[in-house]
N, C-alpha and C positions, 0 to 999 in steps of 0.2 A: 135136717131130715129127722122128724120125730118118729115115724113109723114107715113101714114098707107094706103097701097094699097090693103088690103083685109079686108073683114069684120070680126069683132069679137065681142063677147059679154061675159062679166063675170057675172055669176048669183049665187045667193045663197038663198036658201029657196024659190025658185020661184020668187025671186025679181032681177031685172036687177040692177047690181051695176055700170056697165059702159059698153059702146058700143064703137065701133070704130068711132063713130061720136063724142065722147067725146074728150076733150083736151088730148094731149099727156102726159102732166104732171099728169092728173087724172089717166090715164091708167097706167102709169109707177108706181104711187104711190100704186095702187092695186097690180101690179105685185111683187113689193118689199115686200109686206106682204105675198106672196105666198112661199117665200124662207123658206125651212124647213118643208113644209106641205107635207105629203105623197100623192103621186099619186096612186090612186087605180086602175083606168081603163081608157083605151083610146079607143074610137070607131071612126073608119074611115068609112065614108059612100060613097059608089059608086053612080054615076059615077064621081061626081065632086071633091070628096076628102074632103068634110065637115067633120071636126074632132071635137071630144068632149073629153076634159080631165076632168076626175072626181076625186076630191081630198077628203081626209078623213073628212074634215070639212063641207061637203056639198057644197063646191065651185065648180062650173062647168065653165070651159072656153070652149066656142064654137068658132071655127075658120072656116071661110068661104073663100076658096081661090079665088083670083080675076080671075083666069084662071085654066082650067083643061086640057090643051093640052099636058101635059107631062112636065118633068122637075120639078123644085122646084116651088111649088105653094104658100108657105108661110113659114115664119120663125119668130122666136122671137130672138131679140138681145138687148144688152144694148145700151146706147147712144154712147159707144166707138166702137160699131160694133161687139162686142163679142157675 
């Protein structure tokens, strides 16, 4: 992941852990800690597609697409592009 072209924020207990303005290394460090945590709920808000992923440990991942004109607005991938 060379850059992030959509906004995002990872929160827990009302505290922001990392946002899209953080370094890629910091963001990826937090994502790796999410492996194995159960996803409880996903909320997608119209019209822009803002999406909220709510996990069992109170972790909330908010994603804000860079565009809302159709097609893929955002995605999550590894450094290898997976």
